[in-house]
ChimeraX commands (.cxc) that place a marker at each C-alpha (Angstrom):
marker #1 position -22.54,-11.79,18.73 radius 0.5
marker #1 position -20.73,-8.96,16.97 radius 0.5
marker #1 position -17.64,-11.12,16.48 radius 0.5
marker #1 position -19.67,-13.76,14.63 radius 0.5
marker #1 position -20.95,-11.13,12.23 radius 0.5
marker #1 position -17.38,-9.98,11.59 radius 0.5
marker #1 position -16.42,-13.56,10.76 radius 0.5
marker #1 position -19.40,-13.83,8.39 radius 0.5
marker #1 position -18.43,-10.58,6.67 radius 0.5
marker #1 position -14.78,-11.62,6.29 radius 0.5
marker #1 position -15.90,-14.93,4.79 radius 0.5
marker #1 position -18.04,-12.95,2.32 radius 0.5
marker #1 position -14.98,-10.93,1.30 radius 0.5
marker #1 position -13.10,-14.17,0.66 radius 0.5
marker #1 position -15.95,-15.62,-1.40 radius 0.5
marker #1 position -16.14,-12.45,-3.50 radius 0.5
marker #1 position -12.41,-12.71,-4.27 radius 0.5
marker #1 position -11.21,-9.63,-2.45 radius 0.5
marker #1 position -7.42,-9.46,-2.20 radius 0.5
marker #1 position -5.59,-10.86,0.82 radius 0.5
marker #1 position -4.40,-7.36,1.77 radius 0.5
marker #1 position -7.96,-5.99,1.63 radius 0.5
marker #1 position -9.32,-8.83,3.77 radius 0.5
marker #1 position -6.49,-8.45,6.27 radius 0.5
marker #1 position -7.11,-4.70,6.53 radius 0.5
marker #1 position -10.89,-5.06,7.03 radius 0.5
marker #1 position -10.47,-7.79,9.64 radius 0.5
marker #1 position -7.88,-5.79,11.56 radius 0.5
marker #1 position -10.01,-2.62,11.60 radius 0.5
marker #1 position -13.17,-4.41,12.72 radius 0.5
marker #1 position -11.25,-6.27,15.42 radius 0.5
marker #1 position -9.83,-2.96,16.70 radius 0.5
marker #1 position -13.36,-1.57,16.87 radius 0.5
marker #1 position -14.71,-4.65,18.65 radius 0.5
marker #1 position -11.95,-4.43,21.28 radius 0.5
marker #1 position -12.81,-0.76,21.81 radius 0.5
marker #1 position -16.54,-1.49,22.13 radius 0.5
marker #1 position -16.00,-4.37,24.56 radius 0.5
marker #1 position -13.81,-2.23,26.78 radius 0.5
marker #1 position -16.31,0.63,26.81 radius 0.5
marker #1 position -19.41,-1.50,27.29 radius 0.5
marker #1 position -17.63,-3.88,29.67 radius 0.5
marker #1 position -19.45,-6.90,28.28 radius 0.5
marker #1 position -19.75,-9.16,25.26 radius 0.5
marker #1 position -20.89,-7.06,22.35 radius 0.5
marker #1 position -23.95,-7.79,20.24 radius 0.5
marker #1 position -24.87,-5.83,17.14 radius 0.5
marker #1 position -27.84,-4.28,18.97 radius 0.5
marker #1 position -25.47,-2.84,21.59 radius 0.5
marker #1 position -23.56,-0.72,19.11 radius 0.5
marker #1 position -24.95,2.78,18.65 radius 0.5
marker #1 position -23.88,5.67,16.44 radius 0.5
marker #1 position -22.45,7.24,19.59 radius 0.5
marker #1 position -20.11,4.27,20.09 radius 0.5
marker #1 position -19.03,4.38,16.45 radius 0.5
marker #1 position -18.28,8.09,16.74 radius 0.5
marker #1 position -16.48,7.55,20.05 radius 0.5
marker #1 position -14.23,5.02,18.31 radius 0.5
marker #1 position -13.33,7.51,15.59 radius 0.5
marker #1 position -12.62,10.14,18.24 radius 0.5
marker #1 position -10.44,7.62,20.07 radius 0.5
marker #1 position -8.28,6.77,17.05 radius 0.5
marker #1 position -8.02,10.47,16.19 radius 0.5
marker #1 position -7.22,11.98,19.60 radius 0.5
marker #1 position -5.73,9.10,21.60 radius 0.5
marker #1 position -4.09,6.99,18.88 radius 0.5
marker #1 position -3.37,10.18,16.89 radius 0.5
marker #1 position -4.12,8.54,13.56 radius 0.5
marker #1 position -3.89,10.54,10.35 radius 0.5
marker #1 position -7.05,11.62,8.47 radius 0.5
marker #1 position -6.52,8.94,5.81 radius 0.5
marker #1 position -6.46,6.24,8.52 radius 0.5
marker #1 position -9.64,7.62,10.10 radius 0.5
marker #1 position -11.37,7.66,6.73 radius 0.5
marker #1 position -10.32,4.06,6.14 radius 0.5
marker #1 position -12.03,3.14,9.43 radius 0.5
marker #1 position -15.17,4.99,8.29 radius 0.5
marker #1 position -15.13,3.12,4.99 radius 0.5
marker #1 position -14.69,-0.28,6.66 radius 0.5
marker #1 position -17.51,0.32,9.15 radius 0.5
marker #1 position -19.84,1.56,6.39 radius 0.5
marker #1 position -19.06,-1.47,4.24 radius 0.5
marker #1 position -19.60,-3.83,7.17 radius 0.5
marker #1 position -23.00,-2.40,8.07 radius 0.5
marker #1 position -24.03,-2.19,4.42 radius 0.5
marker #1 position -23.34,-5.92,4.12 radius 0.5
marker #1 position -25.36,-6.68,7.27 radius 0.5
marker #1 position -28.38,-4.73,6.00 radius 0.5
marker #1 position -28.13,-6.27,2.54 radius 0.5
marker #1 position -28.10,-9.77,4.02 radius 0.5
marker #1 position -30.88,-8.84,6.50 radius 0.5
marker #1 position -28.59,-9.55,9.47 radius 0.5
marker #1 position -29.35,-6.09,10.86 radius 0.5
marker #1 position -32.11,-3.62,10.09 radius 0.5
marker #1 position -30.26,-0.32,9.63 radius 0.5
marker #1 position -26.91,1.02,8.48 radius 0.5
marker #1 position -26.05,3.35,11.33 radius 0.5
marker #1 position -22.50,3.68,10.00 radius 0.5
marker #1 position -23.91,5.59,7.02 radius 0.5
marker #1 position -24.21,8.56,9.39 radius 0.5
marker #1 position -20.45,8.67,9.98 radius 0.5
marker #1 position -18.75,11.65,8.35 radius 0.5
marker #1 position -15.33,11.22,6.75 radius 0.5
marker #1 position -12.56,13.65,7.60 radius 0.5
marker #1 position -11.68,16.25,4.98 radius 0.5
marker #1 position -8.25,15.56,3.57 radius 0.5
marker #1 position -5.78,18.25,2.66 radius 0.5
marker #1 position -4.84,17.64,-0.95 radius 0.5
marker #1 position -1.07,17.38,-1.25 radius 0.5
marker #1 position 1.18,16.40,-4.10 radius 0.5
marker #1 position 2.86,13.08,-3.48 radius 0.5
marker #1 position 6.49,13.15,-2.37 radius 0.5
marker #1 position 9.06,11.51,-4.63 radius 0.5
marker #1 position 12.79,11.05,-5.16 radius 0.5
marker #1 position 14.68,12.37,-8.15 radius 0.5
marker #1 position 17.01,9.98,-9.95 radius 0.5
marker #1 position 19.98,11.74,-8.35 radius 0.5
marker #1 position 18.50,11.40,-4.85 radius 0.5
marker #1 position 17.70,7.74,-5.43 radius 0.5
marker #1 position 21.26,7.01,-6.55 radius 0.5
marker #1 position 22.53,8.73,-3.42 radius 0.5
marker #1 position 20.14,6.69,-1.27 radius 0.5
marker #1 position 21.22,3.38,-2.82 radius 0.5
marker #1 position 24.82,4.19,-2.05 radius 0.5
marker #1 position 24.01,4.03,1.67 radius 0.5
marker #1 position 22.53,0.51,1.59 radius 0.5
marker #1 position 25.07,-2.27,2.15 radius 0.5
marker #1 position 22.64,-5.16,2.70 radius 0.5
marker #1 position 22.40,-6.88,-0.70 radius 0.5
marker #1 position 18.86,-8.19,-0.24 radius 0.5
marker #1 position 17.50,-4.84,0.93 radius 0.5
marker #1 position 19.41,-3.11,-1.88 radius 0.5
marker #1 position 17.76,-5.21,-4.59 radius 0.5
marker #1 position 14.28,-4.93,-3.02 radius 0.5
marker #1 position 14.51,-1.13,-2.92 radius 0.5
marker #1 position 15.84,-0.98,-6.47 radius 0.5
marker #1 position 12.98,-3.22,-7.62 radius 0.5
marker #1 position 10.40,-0.94,-5.98 radius 0.5
marker #1 position 11.91,2.11,-7.69 radius 0.5
marker #1 position 12.14,0.56,-11.18 radius 0.5
marker #1 position 8.77,-1.26,-11.20 radius 0.5
marker #1 position 6.36,0.85,-9.15 radius 0.5
marker #1 position 5.31,-2.24,-7.22 radius 0.5
marker #1 position 3.58,-1.81,-3.91 radius 0.5
marker #1 position 5.70,-3.22,-1.10 radius 0.5
marker #1 position 3.21,-6.05,-0.44 radius 0.5
marker #1 position 3.19,-6.96,-4.15 radius 0.5
marker #1 position 6.98,-6.94,-4.22 radius 0.5
marker #1 position 7.52,-9.10,-1.13 radius 0.5
marker #1 position 4.75,-11.51,-2.19 radius 0.5
marker #1 position 6.45,-12.28,-5.53 radius 0.5
marker #1 position 7.24,-15.94,-6.00 radius 0.5
marker #1 position 10.11,-17.22,-8.11 radius 0.5
marker #1 position 7.57,-18.27,-10.74 radius 0.5
marker #1 position 6.26,-14.67,-10.98 radius 0.5
marker #1 position 9.56,-13.29,-12.27 radius 0.5
marker #1 position 10.23,-14.44,-15.84 radius 0.5
marker #1 position 13.89,-13.62,-16.41 radius 0.5
marker #1 position 13.81,-15.10,-19.92 radius 0.5
marker #1 position 10.97,-12.85,-21.08 radius 0.5
marker #1 position 12.08,-10.03,-18.74 radius 0.5
marker #1 position 8.64,-9.70,-17.17 radius 0.5
marker #1 position 7.28,-9.51,-13.63 radius 0.5
marker #1 position 3.75,-10.81,-13.13 radius 0.5
marker #1 position 1.76,-9.41,-10.23 radius 0.5
marker #1 position -0.89,-11.94,-9.23 radius 0.5
marker #1 position -3.94,-10.67,-7.30 radius 0.5
marker #1 position -2.56,-7.22,-6.53 radius 0.5
marker #1 position -4.66,-4.45,-4.97 radius 0.5
marker #1 position -8.27,-4.89,-5.97 radius 0.5
marker #1 position -7.43,-8.51,-6.77 radius 0.5
marker #1 position -6.13,-7.44,-10.19 radius 0.5
marker #1 position -3.27,-9.06,-12.13 radius 0.5
marker #1 position -0.80,-7.07,-14.21 radius 0.5
marker #1 position 2.50,-7.55,-16.00 radius 0.5
marker #1 position 5.49,-5.21,-15.69 radius 0.5
marker #1 position 8.48,-5.29,-18.06 radius 0.5
marker #1 position 11.86,-5.41,-16.30 radius 0.5
marker #1 position 14.03,-2.34,-16.84 radius 0.5
marker #1 position 17.52,-3.27,-18.21 radius 0.5
marker #1 position 19.18,-1.51,-15.23 radius 0.5
marker #1 position 17.16,-3.67,-12.87 radius 0.5
marker #1 position 17.53,-6.87,-14.91 radius 0.5
marker #1 position 21.29,-7.07,-14.38 radius 0.5
marker #1 position 20.87,-6.71,-10.62 radius 0.5
marker #1 position 18.09,-9.30,-10.45 radius 0.5
marker #1 position 20.23,-11.77,-12.39 radius 0.5
marker #1 position 23.17,-11.13,-10.05 radius 0.5
marker #1 position 20.90,-11.51,-7.02 radius 0.5
marker #1 position 19.58,-14.90,-8.20 radius 0.5
marker #1 position 23.04,-16.15,-9.07 radius 0.5
marker #1 position 25.10,-14.85,-6.16 radius 0.5
marker #1 position 22.92,-13.62,-3.26 radius 0.5
marker #1 position 19.78,-15.73,-2.91 radius 0.5
marker #1 position 20.56,-18.87,-0.87 radius 0.5
marker #1 position 17.26,-20.12,0.58 radius 0.5
marker #1 position 16.36,-23.05,-1.70 radius 0.5
marker #1 position 13.26,-24.06,0.29 radius 0.5
marker #1 position 11.46,-20.73,-0.06 radius 0.5
marker #1 position 9.15,-19.96,-2.99 radius 0.5
marker #1 position 9.50,-16.24,-2.41 radius 0.5
marker #1 position 11.63,-14.38,-4.92 radius 0.5
marker #1 position 13.06,-12.09,-2.25 radius 0.5
marker #1 position 14.19,-14.57,0.41 radius 0.5
marker #1 position 16.52,-14.04,3.36 radius 0.5
marker #1 position 18.97,-16.80,4.24 radius 0.5
marker #1 position 17.38,-17.40,7.65 radius 0.5
marker #1 position 13.61,-17.25,7.19 radius 0.5
marker #1 position 13.10,-17.39,3.43 radius 0.5
marker #1 position 11.22,-14.08,3.43 radius 0.5
marker #1 position 11.63,-10.44,4.41 radius 0.5
marker #1 position 9.24,-8.02,6.13 radius 0.5
marker #1 position 8.08,-4.60,4.99 radius 0.5
marker #1 position 8.88,-3.25,8.47 radius 0.5
marker #1 position 12.53,-4.21,8.04 radius 0.5
marker #1 position 12.70,-2.68,4.57 radius 0.5
marker #1 position 11.14,0.59,5.78 radius 0.5
marker #1 position 13.50,0.67,8.77 radius 0.5
marker #1 position 16.56,0.24,6.55 radius 0.5
marker #1 position 15.15,2.80,4.12 radius 0.5
marker #1 position 14.73,5.34,6.92 radius 0.5
marker #1 position 18.33,4.81,8.05 radius 0.5
marker #1 position 19.68,5.13,4.50 radius 0.5
marker #1 position 17.68,8.34,3.99 radius 0.5
marker #1 position 19.23,9.82,7.11 radius 0.5
marker #1 position 22.75,8.67,6.17 radius 0.5
marker #1 position 22.34,10.19,2.70 radius 0.5
marker #1 position 21.19,13.51,4.23 radius 0.5
marker #1 position 17.98,13.43,2.18 radius 0.5
marker #1 position 15.49,15.73,3.90 radius 0.5
marker #1 position 12.40,13.81,2.85 radius 0.5
marker #1 position 10.22,11.20,4.52 radius 0.5
marker #1 position 11.15,8.26,2.29 radius 0.5
marker #1 position 9.07,5.08,2.59 radius 0.5
marker #1 position 8.52,2.11,0.29 radius 0.5
marker #1 position 5.43,3.84,-1.08 radius 0.5
marker #1 position 7.45,6.96,-1.91 radius 0.5
marker #1 position 9.54,4.75,-4.22 radius 0.5
marker #1 position 6.32,3.82,-6.05 radius 0.5
marker #1 position 5.48,7.53,-6.32 radius 0.5
marker #1 position 9.00,8.18,-7.62 radius 0.5
marker #1 position 8.59,5.55,-10.33 radius 0.5
marker #1 position 5.37,7.14,-11.55 radius 0.5
marker #1 position 6.50,10.76,-11.24 radius 0.5
marker #1 position 9.76,10.18,-13.09 radius 0.5
marker #1 position 7.95,8.39,-15.92 radius 0.5
marker #1 position 5.49,11.28,-16.29 radius 0.5
marker #1 position 8.41,13.76,-16.22 radius 0.5
marker #1 position 9.91,11.86,-19.18 radius 0.5
marker #1 position 6.61,12.33,-21.07 radius 0.5
marker #1 position 5.55,8.68,-20.87 radius 0.5
marker #1 position 1.92,8.29,-21.92 radius 0.5
marker #1 position -0.15,8.55,-18.75 radius 0.5
marker #1 position -2.28,5.57,-19.82 radius 0.5
marker #1 position 0.91,3.48,-19.86 radius 0.5
marker #1 position 1.76,4.76,-16.37 radius 0.5
marker #1 position -1.76,3.81,-15.26 radius 0.5
marker #1 position -1.32,0.26,-16.54 radius 0.5
marker #1 position 2.09,-0.15,-14.91 radius 0.5
marker #1 position 0.76,1.05,-11.55 radius 0.5
marker #1 position -2.39,-1.06,-11.74 radius 0.5
marker #1 position -4.76,1.88,-11.27 radius 0.5
marker #1 position -8.38,1.38,-12.27 radius 0.5
marker #1 position -8.86,5.08,-13.00 radius 0.5
marker #1 position -6.78,7.74,-14.74 radius 0.5
marker #1 position -7.92,10.20,-12.07 radius 0.5
marker #1 position -5.75,8.36,-9.55 radius 0.5
marker #1 position -2.74,8.33,-11.86 radius 0.5
marker #1 position -3.13,12.06,-12.56 radius 0.5
marker #1 position -1.80,12.94,-9.09 radius 0.5
marker #1 position 1.68,12.17,-10.43 radius 0.5
marker #1 position 1.62,15.01,-12.94 radius 0.5
marker #1 position 3.70,17.26,-10.66 radius 0.5
marker #1 position 4.61,20.75,-11.76 radius 0.5
marker #1 position 7.46,22.91,-10.56 radius 0.5
marker #1 position 7.67,26.70,-10.25 radius 0.5
marker #1 position 10.12,26.95,-13.22 radius 0.5
marker #1 position 7.70,24.90,-15.34 radius 0.5
marker #1 position 4.80,27.15,-14.33 radius 0.5
marker #1 position 6.95,30.19,-15.11 radius 0.5
marker #1 position 7.59,28.89,-18.63 radius 0.5
marker #1 position 3.84,28.44,-19.12 radius 0.5
marker #1 position 3.06,31.97,-17.96 radius 0.5
marker #1 position 5.80,33.38,-20.20 radius 0.5
marker #1 position 4.10,31.91,-23.25 radius 0.5
marker #1 position 1.38,34.60,-23.01 radius 0.5
marker link #1:1,2 radius 0.2
marker link #1:2,3 radius 0.2
marker link #1:3,4 radius 0.2
marker link #1:4,5 radius 0.2
marker link #1:5,6 radius 0.2
marker link #1:6,7 radius 0.2
marker link #1:7,8 radius 0.2
marker link #1:8,9 radius 0.2
marker link #1:9,10 radius 0.2
marker link #1:10,11 radius 0.2
marker link #1:11,12 radius 0.2
marker link #1:12,13 radius 0.2
marker link #1:13,14 radius 0.2
marker link #1:14,15 radius 0.2
marker link #1:15,16 radius 0.2
marker link #1:16,17 radius 0.2
marker link #1:17,18 radius 0.2
marker link #1:18,19 radius 0.2
marker link #1:19,20 radius 0.2
marker link #1:20,21 radius 0.2
marker link #1:21,22 radius 0.2
marker link #1:22,23 radius 0.2
marker link #1:23,24 radius 0.2
marker link #1:24,25 radius 0.2
marker link #1:25,26 radius 0.2
marker link #1:26,27 radius 0.2
marker link #1:27,28 radius 0.2
marker link #1:28,29 radius 0.2
marker link #1:29,30 radius 0.2
marker link #1:30,31 radius 0.2
marker link #1:31,32 radius 0.2
marker link #1:32,33 radius 0.2
marker link #1:33,34 radius 0.2
marker link #1:34,35 radius 0.2
marker link #1:35,36 radius 0.2
marker link #1:36,37 radius 0.2
marker link #1:37,38 radius 0.2
marker link #1:38,39 radius 0.2
marker link #1:39,40 radius 0.2
marker link #1:40,41 radius 0.2
marker link #1:41,42 radius 0.2
marker link #1:42,43 radius 0.2
marker link #1:43,44 radius 0.2
marker link #1:44,45 radius 0.2
marker link #1:45,46 radius 0.2
marker link #1:46,47 radius 0.2
marker link #1:47,48 radius 0.2
marker link #1:48,49 radius 0.2
marker link #1:49,50 radius 0.2
marker link #1:50,51 radius 0.2
marker link #1:51,52 radius 0.2
marker link #1:52,53 radius 0.2
marker link #1:53,54 radius 0.2
marker link #1:54,55 radius 0.2
marker link #1:55,56 radius 0.2
marker link #1:56,57 radius 0.2
marker link #1:57,58 radius 0.2
marker link #1:58,59 radius 0.2
marker link #1:59,60 radius 0.2
marker link #1:60,61 radius 0.2
marker link #1:61,62 radius 0.2
marker link #1:62,63 radius 0.2
marker link #1:63,64 radius 0.2
marker link #1:64,65 radius 0.2
marker link #1:65,66 radius 0.2
marker link #1:66,67 radius 0.2
marker link #1:67,68 radius 0.2
marker link #1:68,69 radius 0.2
marker link #1:69,70 radius 0.2
marker link #1:70,71 radius 0.2
marker link #1:71,72 radius 0.2
marker link #1:72,73 radius 0.2
marker link #1:73,74 radius 0.2
marker link #1:74,75 radius 0.2
marker link #1:75,76 radius 0.2
marker link #1:76,77 radius 0.2
marker link #1:77,78 radius 0.2
marker link #1:78,79 radius 0.2
marker link #1:79,80 radius 0.2
marker link #1:80,81 radius 0.2
marker link #1:81,82 radius 0.2
marker link #1:82,83 radius 0.2
marker link #1:83,84 radius 0.2
marker link #1:84,85 radius 0.2
marker link #1:85,86 radius 0.2
marker link #1:86,87 radius 0.2
marker link #1:87,88 radius 0.2
marker link #1:88,89 radius 0.2
marker link #1:89,90 radius 0.2
marker link #1:90,91 radius 0.2
marker link #1:91,92 radius 0.2
marker link #1:92,93 radius 0.2
marker link #1:93,94 radius 0.2
marker link #1:94,95 radius 0.2
marker link #1:95,96 radius 0.2
marker link #1:96,97 radius 0.2
marker link #1:97,98 radius 0.2
marker link #1:98,99 radius 0.2
marker link #1:99,100 radius 0.2
marker link #1:100,101 radius 0.2
marker link #1:101,102 radius 0.2
marker link #1:102,103 radius 0.2
marker link #1:103,104 radius 0.2
marker link #1:104,105 radius 0.2
marker link #1:105,106 radius 0.2
marker link #1:106,107 radius 0.2
marker link #1:107,108 radius 0.2
marker link #1:108,109 radius 0.2
marker link #1:109,110 radius 0.2
marker link #1:110,111 radius 0.2
marker link #1:111,112 radius 0.2
marker link #1:112,113 radius 0.2
marker link #1:113,114 radius 0.2
marker link #1:114,115 radius 0.2
marker link #1:115,116 radius 0.2
marker link #1:116,117 radius 0.2
marker link #1:117,118 radius 0.2
marker link #1:118,119 radius 0.2
marker link #1:119,120 radius 0.2
marker link #1:120,121 radius 0.2
marker link #1:121,122 radius 0.2
marker link #1:122,123 radius 0.2
marker link #1:123,124 radius 0.2
marker link #1:124,125 radius 0.2
marker link #1:125,126 radius 0.2
marker link #1:126,127 radius 0.2
marker link #1:127,128 radius 0.2
marker link #1:128,129 radius 0.2
marker link #1:129,130 radius 0.2
marker link #1:130,131 radius 0.2
marker link #1:131,132 radius 0.2
marker link #1:132,133 radius 0.2
marker link #1:133,134 radius 0.2
marker link #1:134,135 radius 0.2
marker link #1:135,136 radius 0.2
marker link #1:136,137 radius 0.2
marker link #1:137,138 radius 0.2
marker link #1:138,139 radius 0.2
marker link #1:139,140 radius 0.2
marker link #1:140,141 radius 0.2
marker link #1:141,142 radius 0.2
marker link #1:142,143 radius 0.2
marker link #1:143,144 radius 0.2
marker link #1:144,145 radius 0.2
marker link #1:145,146 radius 0.2
marker link #1:146,147 radius 0.2
marker link #1:147,148 radius 0.2
marker link #1:148,149 radius 0.2
marker link #1:149,150 radius 0.2
marker link #1:150,151 radius 0.2
marker link #1:151,152 radius 0.2
marker link #1:152,153 radius 0.2
marker link #1:153,154 radius 0.2
marker link #1:154,155 radius 0.2
marker link #1:155,156 radius 0.2
marker link #1:156,157 radius 0.2
marker link #1:157,158 radius 0.2
marker link #1:158,159 radius 0.2
marker link #1:159,160 radius 0.2
marker link #1:160,161 radius 0.2
marker link #1:161,162 radius 0.2
marker link #1:162,163 radius 0.2
marker link #1:163,164 radius 0.2
marker link #1:164,165 radius 0.2
marker link #1:165,166 radius 0.2
marker link #1:166,167 radius 0.2
marker link #1:167,168 radius 0.2
marker link #1:168,169 radius 0.2
marker link #1:169,170 radius 0.2
marker link #1:170,171 radius 0.2
marker link #1:171,172 radius 0.2
marker link #1:172,173 radius 0.2
marker link #1:173,174 radius 0.2
marker link #1:174,175 radius 0.2
marker link #1:175,176 radius 0.2
marker link #1:176,177 radius 0.2
marker link #1:177,178 radius 0.2
marker link #1:178,179 radius 0.2
marker link #1:179,180 radius 0.2
marker link #1:180,181 radius 0.2
marker link #1:181,182 radius 0.2
marker link #1:182,183 radius 0.2
marker link #1:183,184 radius 0.2
marker link #1:184,185 radius 0.2
marker link #1:185,186 radius 0.2
marker link #1:186,187 radius 0.2
marker link #1:187,188 radius 0.2
marker link #1:188,189 radius 0.2
marker link #1:189,190 radius 0.2
marker link #1:190,191 radius 0.2
marker link #1:191,192 radius 0.2
marker link #1:192,193 radius 0.2
marker link #1:193,194 radius 0.2
marker link #1:194,195 radius 0.2
marker link #1:195,196 radius 0.2
marker link #1:196,197 radius 0.2
marker link #1:197,198 radius 0.2
marker link #1:198,199 radius 0.2
marker link #1:199,200 radius 0.2
marker link #1:200,201 radius 0.2
marker link #1:201,202 radius 0.2
marker link #1:202,203 radius 0.2
marker link #1:203,204 radius 0.2
marker link #1:204,205 radius 0.2
marker link #1:205,206 radius 0.2
marker link #1:206,207 radius 0.2
marker link #1:207,208 radius 0.2
marker link #1:208,209 radius 0.2
marker link #1:209,210 radius 0.2
marker link #1:210,211 radius 0.2
marker link #1:211,212 radius 0.2
marker link #1:212,213 radius 0.2
marker link #1:213,214 radius 0.2
marker link #1:214,215 radius 0.2
marker link #1:215,216 radius 0.2
marker link #1:216,217 radius 0.2
marker link #1:217,218 radius 0.2
marker link #1:218,219 radius 0.2
marker link #1:219,220 radius 0.2
marker link #1:220,221 radius 0.2
marker link #1:221,222 radius 0.2
marker link #1:222,223 radius 0.2
marker link #1:223,224 radius 0.2
marker link #1:224,225 radius 0.2
marker link #1:225,226 radius 0.2
marker link #1:226,227 radius 0.2
marker link #1:227,228 radius 0.2
marker link #1:228,229 radius 0.2
marker link #1:229,230 radius 0.2
marker link #1:230,231 radius 0.2
marker link #1:231,232 radius 0.2
marker link #1:232,233 radius 0.2
marker link #1:233,234 radius 0.2
marker link #1:234,235 radius 0.2
marker link #1:235,236 radius 0.2
marker link #1:236,237 radius 0.2
marker link #1:237,238 radius 0.2
marker link #1:238,239 radius 0.2
marker link #1:239,240 radius 0.2
marker link #1:240,241 radius 0.2
marker link #1:241,242 radius 0.2
marker link #1:242,243 radius 0.2
marker link #1:243,244 radius 0.2
marker link #1:244,245 radius 0.2
marker link #1:245,246 radius 0.2
marker link #1:246,247 radius 0.2
marker link #1:247,248 radius 0.2
marker link #1:248,249 radius 0.2
marker link #1:249,250 radius 0.2
marker link #1:250,251 radius 0.2
marker link #1:251,252 radius 0.2
marker link #1:252,253 radius 0.2
marker link #1:253,254 radius 0.2
marker link #1:254,255 radius 0.2
marker link #1:255,256 radius 0.2
marker link #1:256,257 radius 0.2
marker link #1:257,258 radius 0.2
marker link #1:258,259 radius 0.2
marker link #1:259,260 radius 0.2
marker link #1:260,261 radius 0.2
marker link #1:261,262 radius 0.2
marker link #1:262,263 radius 0.2
marker link #1:263,264 radius 0.2
marker link #1:264,265 radius 0.2
marker link #1:265,266 radius 0.2
marker link #1:266,267 radius 0.2
marker link #1:267,268 radius 0.2
marker link #1:268,269 radius 0.2
marker link #1:269,270 radius 0.2
marker link #1:270,271 radius 0.2
marker link #1:271,272 radius 0.2
marker link #1:272,273 radius 0.2
marker link #1:273,274 radius 0.2
marker link #1:274,275 radius 0.2
marker link #1:275,276 radius 0.2
marker link #1:276,277 radius 0.2
marker link #1:277,278 radius 0.2
marker link #1:278,279 radius 0.2
marker link #1:279,280 radius 0.2
marker link #1:280,281 radius 0.2
marker link #1:281,282 radius 0.2
marker link #1:282,283 radius 0.2
marker link #1:283,284 radius 0.2
marker link #1:284,285 radius 0.2
marker link #1:285,286 radius 0.2
view
């Protein structure tokens, strides 16, 4: 059955040390597709039942009915291609029909970010101490929200002033120095705010010993509105802000790459924003 092959593929991802977030994303996408196929075929689905037409119908469904963004559609294409490539490689199926799927062309846009002034204004609207320190940590470290919320107490070395990300995106580890502005707040948080002794998580609520990304994003959206900031601010925008502000201060882009955990400088280069006044200065040099 198709479901059994999904399970086999997910187990392969675990064996090959893919990150938890990657495995979770692949499993979720393939499960969504299987549910779609079962509903349309009205029966248990076997790999032989799935045609290129069904794969394309699924992409049309998530585009037109679910109204997913191009990046989400392309992620689905990538997952399906990877899944079928694995099946062919392991001789569990004879052809990679997903290779015929065409990704959606993405409009290239500069990443949104907050200036230091905007960020200070945003922080002023957040009263919840735990949310306040999580958001400040995202801004001053460039951590992805999953990396931040997955930090254990043992990952934050207050003595050496270092944060260690274990098995981040791409299953890569990295170390991030703690900014002095952030260090004082982290020390205060550990001493006066954090109460949940049973939890291993660094950022732990009193009730559950953890905190969700959905809650952080919800509080962030409210604070953005209250601060009258006319930008779509998410946890990931704080990561973009970290990188953009470092580049604006002429930090070596290789250092920015290392701090962000990018495998390629091409990815980091998207943070080299330019403004009209900066372009004007360049033109005036002629």
